[in-house]
N, C-alpha and C positions, 0 to 999 in steps of 0.2 A: 455388591455394587455392579451394575450392568456395564456393558461395553461402552455405551454412549456416555454414561456417567464418568467412567474412567478417562475417556478421551477429554471430556469437558474439564475434569479435575486437572489434567496435565496442562491444558491451555490456561486455565485460571491461575494455576500455580506460577506459570511463566509470566502472566500478567502482573501478579503481585510482586514477583522478584524484580521485574523491570521497573515498576512504580517505586519500589524501595531504592533502587539504584539512582533513579532520576531525582528523588528527594535528596539523596546525599549530594549529588552533583549540584542541585539548586542551592543547597546550603553553602557549599564551597564557593560557588559563583557569587552568591549574595555577599559573602564576607569579602571576597576579592574586590567586588564592585564598590563596597563601602570604603575599602582602603584606597582605591583609586580616587574616589571623590575627595577623601580627606587629604590625600597627597597632591591634589590638583592636577592629576595626570589625565589627559584625554586619550581614551582608547577607542578602537573600533568596536561598535556594539556587537553583542553576541548574535542578535537576530537582525538579519538584513531585511529591509523592506523592499519587497518585489512588487508592490501593488501597482506601480506605474508600468510594469512590463506589458508589452502589447499582447493581446489575446488573439493568437492565430488558431483558426479552427483546423483540426486534423483532417487529413484526406480520408482516413478510416472512418467508417460509420460509427457514430457514438449514440449512447442512450443516457441522457441525464449525466453527462460527463463520465461515462463508463463505456466499457467494451464488452459486448455481449457474445456469448457462445451458446449454441443450442436453441431449440425451439419448444422445449417442454413446457407443460402446464405449471410446474413449480418454479416460480421466479425467485432466485437467490441473488441478493445484492451484497457484495463484499467490498468494504472500503479499507484500503491498506496503505501503509507508508513503508517504503523499502528500507528505511532505517529501523523499523520497529521489530524487535526480536519476537514479540508476541505474535505479530503477523506471520513471521516465519514459522513459528510453532503451529499456528492455525493452519497454514498451508500444508505443513507436514502431516498434521493430524486429519484434516478434513479434505485436503486436495484430491486424493485418490477417489474418495466417495463422490465428491462433486463431479469430477471428470467422468466417472462411470455413469452418473445420472444424466450428464449431457449426452454421452454416447448412446445411451438407451432411449433417448428422446423423452426423458422425464423431467429434466431440469433445463431452465434457461439461466445461465450464470452470467451475471453482469459484474465485472470487476472495475472498481473505481480507484485509480491511483490518486492519493492526496499527499499533502505535505504539512504535517503537524509537528514534526520533530526536527525542523531546521536548527533549533536551538541546541541540539545534541551533536552538531557536526563542526564545532569550532569555527563558526562563521562562514563555512563553505556552502551552506544551503544544500547539503547532500540530498535531503528529502525532495526538494524541488527539482534538482538536477537529474536525479535518478528517475523520478516520475516523468519528467519531460523526455528523457531518453526512451522510456517505455512507450510513450506515445509515438515517437519516431519509429519504433519497431512495429507498432500497430499499423502504421501507414504501409508497411511491407508485409502485413498479415502474419507477424511473428510475435504478437504481444504475449501469448501464454508462455512460449519458449523463452522469451527474453526475461519476463518476470521471474520465471523459475530460476534462470541463471543469476539474476540479481540477488535472489534469496540465498542461492548456493554460495555466493561470494559476498554475503552481507557483512559490512564492516561493523565493528562494535560501536555502541553508542558512545558519544563524547570523543569520537575520533573524526578526522577530516573526511573520511570516506574516500571513494575512488575519484580520480580526476575525470574530467570530461573525456580525455583521450582514452583512459582505461574503460570508461563506459562505452565508448565507440568501439573499442577493441573487442568487447564481448560480442557485439553484433557482427563484427567481421568474422568471428569464428563460426557464425551461423550462416555465412554467405551473404550477409547484408553489405551493400557496396558504399560507394562514395556519397551518394545522396543521403543515406542514413548517417554516415559519419559526420557530414556537414551539419545535418539536422541536430545531432547531439552536441557537437562542439559549439555551434551557434546558439544552442539552447532555444531553439525555435518555439518550443511549446512550454517554456517556463511560465509565461503569463497564463496559459491555459490551465496548468496545474494549480497555480495560485487561485484562479477563478473557481476551479473545481472544488478546492478546499473551502473557499468562501461559501459557495452554494451548499456544500454538505454541512458546514457549520451552522448555517441558517436553518437547515433541516433537522438539526439536533446532534450532529457529530461532535463529540468532545474527546474521543480517543480512538485508537485503532488497535485491533481490527473492530470494525463496526459492521453489523450485519442486519439484513432484513430478509424475511421469508414471506413471499406473497405480499409485500408492501408493509409488513409489520416489523418493527424493530425487535430483535431477539438478543437477549443478553448472552454473553459468551457461555455462561454456565448452563444455559438452556438450549444452546444451538444444536447439539447432537440429538437430543430427544425430540426437539421440534422438527428437525430435518427428517429423522426416522419416521415420525408420525405422518409428515407430508408425503414421504415416499410410499409408506404403507397404504395411504389413501389414493395413490396414483401408481398402480403397478406398471411394470414394463409392458409396452404394447405386445412384445413377443410372448408374454406370459398369459395373455388373454385369448 
């Protein structure tokens, strides 16, 4: 098994394990919901509807609800949810290679924060809140650093996740000031994240991480080999 295949296998394994956990949670939630209905008890829904949130456009430059780095000929789009453990594994596995490609002028990396796992945060909408916080960081040109910090401190699925104050605190450790903190605590970009998720879903997003290379959707198991092939076809400018 080649290096690219080993990388892909690790990410796919993480994806299967996450899906199995979510299925178990869904079964438990379904049973509890049935008991609630039978008992006539009204509870707050697991999934909060944010569709009415105002869509405020970020100050940072965006590309199809994503944040771009680099100007290389290979365009890589990565859609991620900060509650998603497989996204974390994806970043751990492929992040260094993508970053190197950006530095070498071979890759344009567009990262799209989305919120498909709000149901896994006990009604706190952590996916939306953390995604919105990352957009606040993008306004201060700190999106990559902040996204990395969110994954480093990623909460487990089916927990409430960090509070807005804690999300703001991560930015303060990077030197981001009061404007950033207010943006996070006010959830200025919550509506934008929900709209980004809606647009991506209409484009075919059904789970995260979701990737495209040069506009074509690439399955996780094929991402490493497809990226390697694209890089081989586009050598570093310094190597020519």
